[in-house]
C-alpha positions in Angstrom: -24.7 55.6 -35.3 -23.0 56.8 -38.4 -22.3 60.5 -38.7 -21.8 60.7 -42.5 -25.5 61.3 -43.2 -26.7 64.8 -43.8 -28.6 66.0 -40.7 -32.0 65.9 -42.3 -33.8 63.7 -39.8 -34.4 64.0 -36.1 -33.3 60.4 -35.5 -33.9 58.4 -32.4 -30.8 56.7 -31.0 -31.2 53.2 -32.3 -29.8 51.3 -35.3 -31.5 48.1 -36.5 -30.0 45.0 -38.0 -32.9 42.7 -38.6 -36.7 42.3 -38.5 -39.3 39.6 -38.2 -43.0 40.1 -38.4 -43.9 43.1 -36.2 -40.5 43.2 -34.5 -37.1 44.8 -35.1 -33.8 44.0 -33.4 -31.0 46.6 -32.9 -27.2 46.3 -33.0 -27.1 45.3 -29.3 -29.8 42.6 -29.6 -32.6 44.6 -28.0 -36.0 44.1 -29.5 -38.7 46.6 -30.4 -42.4 46.2 -31.3 -43.0 48.1 -34.5 -46.1 50.4 -34.6 -44.6 52.4 -37.4 -44.3 50.0 -40.4 -41.6 52.4 -41.7 -44.2 55.2 -41.8 -46.9 53.0 -43.5 -44.4 51.3 -45.8 -43.9 47.8 -44.4 -47.5 46.9 -44.5 -46.9 43.2 -44.3 -44.3 43.5 -41.6 -40.7 42.4 -41.7 -39.5 39.3 -43.6 -43.0 38.3 -44.9 -42.2 34.9 -46.5 -44.1 35.4 -49.7 -42.6 38.9 -50.2 -39.1 37.6 -49.6 -39.5 34.8 -52.1 -41.0 37.0 -54.8 -38.2 39.6 -54.5 -35.5 36.9 -54.5 -37.1 35.0 -57.4 -37.3 38.2 -59.5 -33.7 39.3 -58.5 -32.5 35.9 -59.9 -34.2 36.8 -63.3 -33.4 40.5 -63.8 -33.5 43.7 -61.7 -34.2 46.3 -64.3 -35.1 46.9 -67.9 -35.4 50.4 -69.4 -38.9 51.8 -70.3 -38.3 51.4 -74.0 -39.7 47.9 -73.2 -42.2 46.2 -70.8 -41.3 43.5 -68.4 -43.7 40.6 -67.8 -43.8 41.2 -64.0 -44.3 45.0 -64.3 -47.1 44.5 -66.8 -48.8 42.0 -64.5 -48.4 44.4 -61.5 -49.9 47.3 -63.5 -52.9 45.2 -64.7 -53.6 44.0 -61.2 -53.3 47.5 -59.6 -55.6 49.1 -62.1 -58.1 46.2 -61.4 -57.8 46.8 -57.6 -58.7 50.5 -58.2 -61.4 49.8 -60.7 -64.2 50.4 -58.1 -62.9 54.0 -58.0 -63.0 54.2 -61.8 -59.3 54.0 -62.5 -58.3 53.0 -66.1 -54.6 53.6 -66.6 -51.5 54.3 -64.6 -47.9 55.5 -64.6 -45.3 53.8 -62.3 -42.6 55.8 -60.6 -40.6 55.5 -57.4 -42.2 57.6 -54.6 -45.2 59.5 -53.4 -43.7 62.8 -54.3 -43.1 61.6 -57.9 -46.7 60.3 -58.1 -48.0 63.7 -56.9 -45.8 65.5 -59.5 -47.4 63.3 -62.1 -50.9 64.1 -60.9 -50.2 67.9 -61.1 -48.8 67.4 -64.7 -51.9 65.5 -65.7 -54.2 68.2 -64.3 -52.3 71.0 -66.0 -52.1 69.3 -69.4 -55.7 68.2 -69.3 -56.8 71.8 -68.7 -54.4 73.4 -71.1 -55.5 71.1 -74.0 -59.2 71.6 -73.3 -59.4 75.3 -72.2 -56.1 77.0 -73.1 -53.6 78.9 -71.0 -54.5 80.5 -67.6 -56.3 77.5 -66.1 -53.4 75.9 -64.3 -53.9 76.3 -60.6 -54.0 73.4 -58.2 -56.0 73.7 -55.0 -54.8 71.7 -51.9 -55.7 71.8 -48.2 -54.1 73.5 -45.3 -52.4 70.9 -43.2 -51.7 68.7 -46.3 -48.5 67.0 -47.1 -47.7 66.0 -50.7 -43.9 65.5 -50.8 -40.4 67.1 -50.6 -39.6 68.2 -54.1 -39.9 71.9 -55.0 -43.3 71.4 -56.7 -44.8 69.0 -54.1 -43.6 71.3 -51.3 -45.5 74.1 -53.1 -48.5 71.8 -53.0 -48.1 71.1 -49.3 -50.3 73.4 -47.2 -47.9 73.7 -44.2 -45.7 76.8 -43.8 -43.1 74.9 -41.7 -42.1 72.8 -44.8 -41.6 75.9 -46.9 -39.0 77.7 -44.9 -35.7 78.3 -46.7 -36.6 76.7 -50.0 -38.4 79.3 -52.1 -39.1 80.4 -54.7 -41.5 77.5 -55.3 -43.4 76.3 -58.4 -46.3 78.8 -58.7 -49.9 78.1 -59.1 -51.0 76.4 -55.8 -53.8 77.6 -53.5 -54.6 76.3 -50.0 -58.0 76.1 -48.4 -59.0 74.9 -44.9 -60.3 71.4 -44.8 -63.9 71.1 -43.8 -64.8 74.6 -45.0 -67.2 73.9 -48.0 -67.7 77.6 -48.7 -64.0 78.3 -48.9 -63.6 75.3 -51.3 -66.5 76.6 -53.4 -64.9 80.0 -53.8 -61.4 78.6 -54.5 -62.5 76.2 -57.2 -62.8 78.8 -60.0 -63.7 77.1 -63.2 -61.6 79.7 -65.1 -58.3 79.4 -63.3 -58.2 76.0 -61.5 -57.1 72.7 -63.1 -57.3 70.3 -60.2 -58.0 69.7 -56.5 -55.4 67.5 -54.7 -56.7 66.2 -51.4 -55.9 63.5 -48.8 -58.9 61.6 -47.6 -57.0 61.3 -44.3 -54.3 63.8 -43.7 -51.3 62.0 -42.2 -48.4 64.3 -41.4 -50.6 67.0 -39.7 -52.1 64.6 -37.2 -54.3 61.9 -38.8 -57.2 64.1 -39.8 -60.0 62.4 -41.8 -62.1 64.6 -44.1 -65.8 64.5 -43.4 -68.2 62.8 -45.9 -70.0 66.1 -46.5 -66.7 67.8 -47.5 -65.7 65.1 -49.9 -69.2 64.9 -51.4 -69.1 68.7 -52.0 -65.6 68.5 -53.5 -66.7 65.8 -55.9 -69.8 67.9 -56.9 -67.9 71.1 -57.5 -65.1 69.4 -59.5 -67.6 67.5 -61.7 -69.7 70.6 -62.4 -66.6 72.7 -63.3 -64.6 70.1 -65.1 -61.8 70.3 -62.5 -59.8 67.1 -61.9 -60.6 65.6 -58.5 -57.3 64.0 -57.3 -56.8 61.9 -54.2 -53.3 61.7 -52.6 -53.4 58.2 -51.1 -49.7 57.8 -50.6 -50.1 57.2 -46.8 -53.8 56.3 -46.4 -54.2 54.0 -49.5 -53.4 50.3 -50.2 -55.7 49.2 -47.3 -54.3 51.4 -44.6 -57.7 52.9 -43.9 -59.6 49.6 -44.1 -60.7 49.9 -47.8 -58.2 49.4 -50.6 -58.4 53.2 -51.4 -59.4 55.5 -48.6 -61.7 57.4 -50.9 -63.8 54.3 -51.4 -65.4 54.9 -48.0 -66.9 58.2 -49.2 -70.0 58.8 -51.3 -71.3 61.7 -53.3 -74.6 63.6 -52.7 -76.5 60.8 -54.4 -75.0 58.0 -52.2 -72.8 56.7 -55.0 -69.2 55.9 -54.6 -66.8 58.7 -55.2 -65.1 58.4 -58.6 -61.9 60.5 -58.6 -60.2 61.5 -61.8 -56.7 60.8 -60.4 -55.3 58.8 -57.5 -51.7 58.6 -56.3 -50.2 55.7 -54.3 -46.8 54.8 -52.9 -45.5 53.7 -49.4 -47.2 50.3 -48.7 -47.7 49.5 -52.3 -44.7 47.3 -52.5 -44.2 46.7 -48.8 -40.7 48.2 -48.6 -39.4 48.4 -52.1 -39.6 51.9 -53.5 -42.5 52.5 -55.8 -45.1 55.1 -56.7 -48.1 55.2 -59.0 -50.4 57.8 -60.4 -53.7 56.3 -61.7 -56.3 58.1 -63.9 -59.9 57.5 -64.6 -61.8 57.8 -67.9 -61.5 61.6 -68.1 -57.8 61.9 -67.7 -56.5 58.4 -68.6 -55.1 59.5 -72.0 -53.9 62.9 -71.1 -50.1 62.1 -71.0 -48.6 61.2 -74.3 -45.2 59.9 -75.5 -42.3 61.8 -73.7 -44.7 63.8 -71.5 -43.4 62.0 -68.4 -40.9 59.4 -67.5 -38.9 57.7 -64.7 -35.7 55.7 -65.0 -36.6 53.2 -62.3 -40.4 53.4 -62.6 -42.0 50.0 -62.9 -38.9 48.4 -61.5 -39.3 44.6 -61.7 -38.3 44.1 -58.0 -40.9 46.6 -56.9 -43.5 45.0 -59.3 -42.8 41.5 -57.9 -43.2 42.8 -54.4 -46.3 44.8 -55.4 -48.0 41.7 -56.7 -47.7 40.0 -53.3 -49.2 43.1 -51.6 -52.1 43.2 -54.0 -52.8 39.5 -53.7 -52.7 39.7 -49.9 -54.3 43.1 -49.1 -57.0 43.5 -51.7 -59.2 40.9 -50.1 -62.4 41.7 -48.2 -61.6 39.4 -45.3 -58.1 40.9 -44.9 -59.4 44.5 -45.1 -62.0 43.6 -42.5 -59.3 42.5 -40.2 -57.5 45.9 -40.6 -60.7 47.6 -39.6 -61.1 45.3 -36.6 -57.5 45.8 -35.4 -57.8 49.6 -35.7 -61.0 49.6 -33.7 -59.3 47.4 -31.0 -56.5 49.9 -30.7 -58.8 52.9 -30.4 -61.2 51.2 -28.0 -58.4 50.0 -25.7 -56.8 53.5 -25.5 -60.1 55.1 -24.9 -60.9 52.7 -22.1 -57.8 53.9 -20.2 -59.5 57.3 -19.6 -55.9 58.5 -19.3 -55.7 62.1 -18.2 -53.0 62.8 -20.9 -55.1 61.4 -23.8 -57.2 64.2 -25.3 -58.6 62.7 -28.6 -58.3 59.5 -30.7 -58.8 59.7 -34.5 -58.4 57.7 -37.6 -59.6 54.8 -39.7 -58.2 51.3 -40.0 -54.6 51.0 -38.9 -54.0 54.8 -39.4 -54.5 56.2 -35.9 -53.7 59.5 -34.2 -53.8 60.1 -30.5 -53.7 63.7 -29.2 -52.0 64.1 -25.8 -51.5 67.0 -23.4 -47.7 66.8 -23.5 -45.2 67.0 -26.3 -45.2 63.8 -28.4 -41.5 63.4 -29.0 -40.5 62.5 -25.4 -43.0 59.7 -25.5 -41.2 58.3 -28.6 -37.9 58.5 -26.7 -39.3 56.8 -23.6 -40.8 54.0 -25.7 -37.4 53.0 -27.1 -35.3 53.8 -24.0 -37.2 51.3 -22.0 -35.8 48.4 -24.1 -33.2 46.2 -22.4 -32.1 42.6 -22.6 -35.4 41.3 -21.2 -37.9 44.1 -21.9 -38.9 45.2 -25.4 -39.2 48.7 -26.6 -41.9 50.2 -28.8 -41.6 52.2 -32.0 -44.2 54.9 -32.6 -44.4 58.1 -34.6 -45.5 61.6 -34.1 -47.6 63.8 -36.3 -47.4 67.4 -35.2 -46.2 68.5 -31.7 -48.8 66.8 -29.6 -50.0 63.8 -31.7 -48.8 60.2 -31.4 -49.3 58.3 -34.7 -49.7 54.6 -35.1 -49.3 52.8 -38.5 -48.6 49.2 -37.5 -48.2 46.4 -40.1 -51.5 44.9 -41.2 -50.1 41.5 -40.0 -49.7 42.5 -36.4 -51.4 40.1 -34.0 -53.9 40.9 -31.2 -51.3 39.8 -28.6 -48.8 42.2 -30.1 -51.3 45.0 -30.1 -52.0 44.3 -26.4 -48.3 44.3 -25.6 -47.6 47.5 -27.5 -50.4 49.4 -25.9 -49.2 48.3 -22.4 -45.8 49.7 -23.3 -47.4 52.9 -24.5 -49.5 53.3 -21.4 -46.3 53.0 -19.2 -44.7 55.8 -21.2 -47.4 58.3 -20.8 
């Protein structure tokens, strides 16, 4: 392994050279079944033929044009993405490069919307304890976990944290005189795969609508089909049984299946908030990312495909539950976004799962989410046989 990288990651001792489908191969030829999808990025697996062709075809045309202009492929991607999110009421978007950038954009939209309508002093953004919204100074400030804040202050001011599930605390925090937006993950990823309850989301939607506070969903990890609906918030309904209509949604990770991209989308209320020169991104809307994103949208935003994501996720949860393993405490999640709490530390299980790989026996790639939670984010294209094989490896490592 190279030692020229800054020591920012707790890396496992393996270096990959190629991938195919749900499998990766390391420099020694050992193979590993991938239950991580690059942390929800490689949603179509490795070397997906249509994706490879789309990227290669676009690279042969051009890789980049500046945002003084539009490219045909980026315009097509933007139109198709807004259409995919139309059930949630999305009307317009801004394309960037990452989830953090998308969440920065969401915060800027909330603050400008409130400033123009109500004047200064109404700029606070409420987020949840246990949330994760990115690694920039502002998105770290938005992240409701102290462990990410150590050593990097002072942060962008104006963020408040409330406990998820506590409707009374949310009610008190959403002050119509000081708060511009609520930024929330329908399913928290980094803190252990924690879905919000329908009651909590319905209350959040009600409070925000009554107080003209922007309701913003961070779907960087749980969106683009990961939870079994194209947007995870689509599975929630308001107090009248109607689908939740957020004001802003952020996406990234699986949106272009491995090519860097991010998007912040806005509904009717906030769609025209940002004007010329209010925001920008050199590589945002990159043609390679757009070409890849079109393949993702054409593949994933399909009822039959999404139904299969749900089925595969239930299969994983059911099979782990059937073990009745003494080290398994709880299984949570939706679709192919699953967390398993265990009695031991999670990291040694990750180490065992790769260390077992040899010339004949495959290893398994899994993730952690907090000290005692194993996290599974396999590619949507994983087969039933590969699920069975991966779970047998997991069981042997517990």
